[in-house]
C-alpha positions as a printed NumPy array, in Angstrom:
array([[ 38.694, -22.636,  42.751],
       [ 39.095, -26.237,  43.866],
       [ 36.997, -29.085,  42.459],
       [ 36.389, -30.373,  45.974],
       [ 32.834, -29.259,  46.841],
       [ 33.605, -29.509,  50.544],
       [ 36.331, -26.871,  50.265],
       [ 34.759, -24.622,  47.617],
       [ 33.47 , -21.217,  48.625],
       [ 29.68 , -21.759,  48.73 ],
       [ 29.084, -18.14 ,  47.759],
       [ 31.357, -18.149,  44.719],
       [ 29.295, -17.679,  41.546],
       [ 29.15 , -20.719,  39.311],
       [ 30.338, -20.736,  35.713],
       [ 28.458, -17.871,  34.055],
       [ 28.954, -19.535,  30.674],
       [ 26.89 , -22.565,  31.684],
       [ 23.811, -22.995,  29.471],
       [ 20.766, -21.056,  30.654],
       [ 22.624, -18.909,  33.138],
       [ 23.568, -15.52 ,  31.704],
       [ 21.955, -13.844,  28.732],
       [ 24.229, -12.376,  26.066],
       [ 23.489,  -8.877,  27.394],
       [ 24.442,  -9.691,  30.986],
       [ 27.818,  -8.299,  32.072],
       [ 30.274, -10.795,  33.532],
       [ 31.651,  -9.443,  36.808],
       [ 33.702, -12.112,  38.634],
       [ 32.661, -12.369,  42.269],
       [ 29.256, -10.746,  41.761],
       [ 26.188, -12.95 ,  42.099],
       [ 23.001, -12.53 ,  40.073],
       [ 24.223,  -9.412,  38.285],
       [ 22.363,  -8.401,  35.158],
       [ 21.295,  -5.52 ,  32.953],
       [ 17.537,  -4.918,  32.875],
       [ 17.718,  -3.575,  29.331],
       [ 15.719,  -5.058,  26.473],
       [ 12.433,  -5.636,  28.319],
       [  9.312,  -4.976,  26.273],
       [  7.112,  -2.024,  27.251],
       [  4.366,  -1.798,  24.644],
       [  6.069,  -0.508,  21.489],
       [  9.197,   0.493,  23.438],
       [ 11.865,  -1.398,  25.377],
       [ 14.042,  -0.713,  28.398],
       [ 17.426,   0.781,  27.603],
       [ 20.615,  -1.222,  28.057],
       [ 23.355,   0.12 ,  30.289],
       [ 21.085,   2.234,  32.488],
       [ 19.957,   0.036,  35.412],
       [ 21.711,  -3.063,  36.684],
       [ 20.687,  -5.355,  39.54 ],
       [ 22.655,  -7.883,  41.593],
       [ 23.404,  -9.552,  44.876],
       [ 26.066,  -8.174,  47.216],
       [ 29.483,  -6.989,  46.087],
       [ 31.437,  -8.433,  49.003],
       [ 33.381, -11.013,  46.991],
       [ 34.777,  -8.915,  44.195],
       [ 38.447,  -9.488,  43.519],
       [ 40.722,  -7.441,  41.276],
       [ 39.133,  -8.784,  38.09 ],
       [ 35.651,  -8.236,  39.45 ],
       [ 36.46 ,  -4.696,  40.496],
       [ 37.836,  -3.931,  37.045],
       [ 34.785,  -5.445,  35.367],
       [ 32.424,  -3.511,  37.625],
       [ 34.293,  -0.276,  36.9  ],
       [ 33.811,  -1.033,  33.217],
       [ 30.054,  -0.621,  33.618],
       [ 30.612,   3.092,  34.228],
       [ 28.355,   3.145,  37.275],
       [ 27.614,   6.523,  38.802],
       [ 25.503,   5.254,  41.708],
       [ 25.142,   2.029,  43.72 ],
       [ 21.967,   1.606,  45.788],
       [ 22.469,  -0.882,  48.642],
       [ 19.233,  -2.214,  50.149],
       [ 20.877,  -4.223,  52.948],
       [ 20.547,  -3.648,  56.675],
       [ 23.419,  -2.267,  58.754],
       [ 24.411,  -5.667,  60.147],
       [ 24.578,  -7.171,  56.653],
       [ 26.791,  -4.343,  55.419],
       [ 29.068,  -4.7  ,  58.456],
       [ 29.356,  -8.455,  57.935],
       [ 29.899,  -8.323,  54.168],
       [ 31.132,  -4.859,  53.14 ],
       [ 31.115,  -4.081,  49.437],
       [ 34.506,  -4.225,  47.757],
       [ 34.024,  -1.076,  45.73 ],
       [ 36.883,   1.048,  47.073],
       [ 38.437,   3.019,  44.259],
       [ 35.239,   3.35 ,  42.249],
       [ 34.152,   6.929,  41.633],
       [ 30.551,   6.217,  42.514],
       [ 27.861,   7.481,  44.887],
       [ 26.759,   4.786,  47.336],
       [ 23.183,   5.222,  48.528],
       [ 22.05 ,   3.186,  51.514],
       [ 18.34 ,   2.32 ,  51.609],
       [ 17.781,  -0.461,  54.198],
       [ 14.506,  -1.896,  52.969],
       [ 13.595,  -4.346,  55.731],
       [ 12.106,  -2.773,  58.844],
       [ 12.903,  -5.94 ,  60.789],
       [ 15.997,  -8.126,  60.755],
       [ 16.565, -10.659,  57.998],
       [ 16.496, -13.388,  60.635],
       [ 12.996, -12.334,  61.703],
       [ 11.565, -13.508,  58.391],
       [ 12.923, -16.992,  58.988],
       [ 11.922, -16.92 ,  62.645],
       [  8.367, -15.937,  61.716],
       [  8.46 , -18.402,  58.8  ],
       [  6.941, -15.938,  56.352],
       [  6.054, -16.979,  52.848],
       [  7.42 , -14.997,  49.909],
       [  3.944, -13.549,  49.369],
       [  3.83 , -12.324,  52.972],
       [  7.336, -10.879,  52.837],
       [  6.687,  -9.004,  49.617],
       [  3.429,  -7.618,  50.969],
       [  5.34 ,  -6.304,  53.987],
       [  7.845,  -4.592,  51.708],
       [  5.197,  -2.721,  49.745],
       [  3.196,  -1.874,  52.862],
       [  5.953,  -0.993,  55.335],
       [  8.891,   0.059,  53.173],
       [  7.164,   2.304,  50.637],
       [  9.373,   5.246,  51.64 ],
       [ 12.423,   3.163,  50.806],
       [ 10.994,   2.041,  47.463],
       [ 10.394,   5.672,  46.496],
       [ 13.941,   6.558,  47.607],
       [ 15.317,   3.87 ,  45.298],
       [ 13.34 ,   5.206,  42.339],
       [ 14.645,   8.702,  43.071],
       [ 18.176,   7.299,  43.249],
       [ 17.707,   5.757,  39.821],
       [ 16.545,   9.118,  38.503],
       [ 19.48 ,  10.952,  40.1  ],
       [ 22.311,   9.063,  38.377],
       [ 22.735,   6.522,  35.633],
       [ 24.134,   3.978,  35.125],
       [ 22.971,   2.704,  38.494],
       [ 23.196,  -0.663,  40.243],
       [ 20.523,  -1.754,  42.742],
       [ 21.471,  -4.647,  45.014],
       [ 20.798,  -6.425,  48.294],
       [ 22.336,  -9.656,  49.59 ],
       [ 21.142, -12.158,  46.984],
       [ 19.495,  -9.719,  44.583],
       [ 16.283, -11.697,  44.903],
       [ 13.649, -10.249,  47.244],
       [ 14.352,  -6.61 ,  48.148],
       [ 15.968,  -5.977,  44.788],
       [ 13.362,  -8.1  ,  43.029],
       [ 10.363,  -6.255,  44.465],
       [ 11.877,  -2.781,  44.076],
       [ 13.019,  -3.344,  40.502],
       [  9.687,  -4.941,  39.601],
       [  7.729,  -1.947,  40.903],
       [ 10.094,   0.425,  39.098],
       [  9.722,  -1.431,  35.803],
       [  5.953,  -1.734,  36.128],
       [  5.627,   1.972,  36.941],
       [  7.628,   2.791,  33.814],
       [  5.171,   0.78 ,  31.73 ],
       [  7.1  ,  -2.447,  31.17 ],
       [  4.768,  -5.312,  30.239],
       [  3.784,  -7.402,  33.261],
       [  5.003, -10.66 ,  31.687],
       [  8.427,  -9.093,  31.148],
       [  8.58 ,  -7.83 ,  34.744],
       [  7.686, -11.287,  36.034],
       [ 10.211, -13.018,  33.762],
       [ 13.026, -10.712,  34.887],
       [ 12.239, -11.473,  38.534],
       [ 12.015, -15.228,  37.892],
       [ 15.489, -15.33 ,  36.296],
       [ 17.126, -15.029,  39.706],
       [ 16.491, -18.657,  40.629],
       [ 18.786, -19.891,  37.85 ],
       [ 21.498, -17.357,  38.693],
       [ 22.001, -18.15 ,  42.396],
       [ 24.852, -20.646,  42.938],
       [ 23.556, -24.086,  43.97 ],
       [ 26.364, -24.427,  46.54 ],
       [ 25.319, -21.14 ,  48.105],
       [ 21.706, -22.271,  48.257],
       [ 22.547, -25.573,  49.951],
       [ 24.854, -23.893,  52.46 ],
       [ 22.401, -21.152,  53.444],
       [ 19.395, -23.494,  53.588],
       [ 21.284, -25.871,  55.895],
       [ 22.446, -22.991,  58.103],
       [ 18.966, -21.485,  58.44 ],
       [ 17.378, -24.868,  59.101],
       [ 19.873, -25.482,  61.905],
       [ 18.609, -22.292,  63.57 ],
       [ 14.93 , -22.632,  62.655],
       [ 14.251, -26.362,  62.302],
       [ 10.457, -25.99 ,  62.202],
       [ 10.367, -23.355,  59.438],
       [  8.745, -24.587,  56.228],
       [  9.494, -21.656,  53.917],
       [ 13.281, -21.707,  54.143],
       [ 14.022, -22.868,  50.583],
       [ 11.619, -20.337,  49.079],
       [ 13.088, -17.486,  51.114],
       [ 16.681, -18.466,  50.326],
       [ 16.635, -19.68 ,  46.753],
       [ 13.327, -19.402,  44.899],
       [ 11.877, -16.682,  42.693],
       [  8.617, -18.204,  41.45 ],
       [  6.874, -16.318,  38.667],
       [  3.401, -16.773,  40.25 ],
       [  4.547, -14.922,  43.379],
       [  5.575, -11.81 ,  41.447],
       [  2.509, -12.038,  39.229],
       [  0.323, -12.086,  42.351],
       [  2.187,  -9.126,  43.874],
       [  1.72 ,  -6.982,  40.771],
       [ -1.966,  -7.941,  40.64 ],
       [ -2.346,  -7.004,  44.312],
       [ -0.72 ,  -3.608,  43.707],
       [ -2.999,  -3.026,  40.718],
       [ -6.08 ,  -3.986,  42.727],
       [ -5.258,  -1.796,  45.713],
       [ -3.668,   1.214,  44.009],
       [ -4.697,   0.998,  40.357],
       [ -1.131,   0.513,  39.086],
       [  2.487,   0.486,  40.213],
       [  2.765,   4.112,  39.121],
       [ -0.174,   5.016,  41.354],
       [  1.466,   3.12 ,  44.217],
       [  4.53 ,   5.351,  43.851],
       [  2.353,   8.471,  43.538],
       [  0.455,   7.528,  46.68 ],
       [  3.743,   7.32 ,  48.572],
       [  5.165,  10.613,  47.38 ],
       [  6.576,  10.315,  43.868],
       [  5.485,  13.246,  41.698],
       [  3.986,  13.04 ,  38.217],
       [  7.062,  14.629,  36.654],
       [  9.283,  12.043,  38.373],
       [  7.229,   9.195,  36.923],
       [  7.438,  10.807,  33.485],
       [ 11.21 ,  11.129,  33.925],
       [ 11.439,   7.483,  34.972],
       [  9.827,   6.474,  31.687],
       [ 12.126,   8.764,  29.738],
       [ 15.229,   7.394,  31.473],
       [ 14.319,   3.725,  31.176],
       [ 12.523,   3.399,  27.856],
       [ 13.326,   3.923,  24.201],
       [ 11.659,   2.999,  20.939],
       [ 13.155,  -0.007,  19.214],
       [ 14.679,   0.645,  15.815]])
């Protein structure tokens, strides 16, 4: 990588060893953005298991070292939440991995439509839970089918963030822990990538006011409000999944797969 910011790849992840970026439990996979293990989150007197569910942005920039590191996670399934055009533009570099790839396009509209309509994060997340519930349930079932499993979209922020948050909440993870996991994304997205994408989107939608939030922010209050809205309307995240087709035994299995009692 060159030190010249004008010639650097804006999507290349920044130094993962920089203070405040990766936790000690986060795997380092060169070329992967915002990749982390959701293990260790508190759920009452239990915690989420390490090495079971990972989350990230896209896998389109993996080189040889990144591919080797990703293979080292022992993944059995990768769940890709991106739309067809995103996959065609930035195909995952996972050839050679013995892994099931499950496609669950989570947006019913195009990614560009959210910028065109200048939606807030709150509005976008409400659309996901209201209009993409079938996809959310499919992701949970994919997690139950095979572990270890990686859930990802383009940045690993919104589609991945909402789906993983609902999954964790349904398993009984404490709300503060769910919110904190979501909020970590903001520090893990490369600043160069953020500047590049914000400038590009603003050139196409100069009047949009929510561009920076949609591209680069993961504010804790937004996820806290989403979880509260789900609780108010459905009773809980688990009831949300039940309402949209997940069975009681699947929810019980989700808790068994994700949680364990701390020693």
